[in-house]
Steps between C-alpha positions, in 0.01 A plus 500: 500500500259762382448798726150565339240209485144515373227241518183385680469456870367209693388616853526290823477603867698457823703208626546318161726215612735283305257197534237700319753621237619139429378217734744238611361222273634698193861523624586172344574679174858630428520854394828432334325277249301712238218258468458493874560867549190595301294276748573748781325767283214254431437464883588854611239621765313173492488510881331847524137432628179648352416847611233560772216497250621160378620633164808342357827651603856378466576252235165485321482873464880545449505288180299589200291175411512584142869582506831325588461278790862552606514881482272756655377803303617726785838679541456617866364350810375776741481388860446640845703444813732209578531369137693175474475403867522130614792278397824595358447318173660668202242330279240772584661774292610235243127419455396853458787566241419179308136631477639825350477724779771772485443685824297474822389823664398465866507696820774285651637152452623218708874555488591158362252531211643847419862373498417187307334722230794739486786253534368246243410777254146351472291818542520844648336546834393863535362655816208742478450820707125426522249217504488432125318172532186716580569749216595287213263239333585181350535571120615854548775612258804615700840661423770463755796726475776396747728805424217756565351294796148512354221265410269633244150345478428555131142373545400757765752781429637487855872507594643341826836536659705184556801457720846505331682159489805663657802269533335212321450690183832400348421132588157532330659676194755221470237235513597341828773478760722268296493722185559800729802329654641411148472858393672622819783266445419288805440187285651372185 
């Protein structure tokens, strides 16, 4: 896993739940089958409603209509409080990863989403020290440095602090709990 990531941000708000990330009707796909795995990327964030002004949010805005229908042009999702709340479905971080998301940056996470993201090696959940969903705009170019604990907004020139990953860092670096266990000699 890279300790430095760079790419565009897609911004959401508070309480983005797993039904918004990938609604139940799309759970019939098998992420272990490559042709079906990409369908999770295609339908990622399809349950996020329009914003208060009625402008497209979620799936419509997350996928470039002129681009790949399976992969988003964004590297990061920036959320607010309680990201990934709702059910315990592992498919939520799978869907974001299938869409090309490398990291989610939010104020805090539903614990099960956080652990599913880390343990499966799907994406890196990073907690911010401040409310970045009100400081970062969709389309801003960001650079995340996990070692330094910083998020640079290359569009605005601002730098923000992010919380260290702590004891989950070796699991993230290994690419998930099973790879970590293999490296530690716990699995063969």
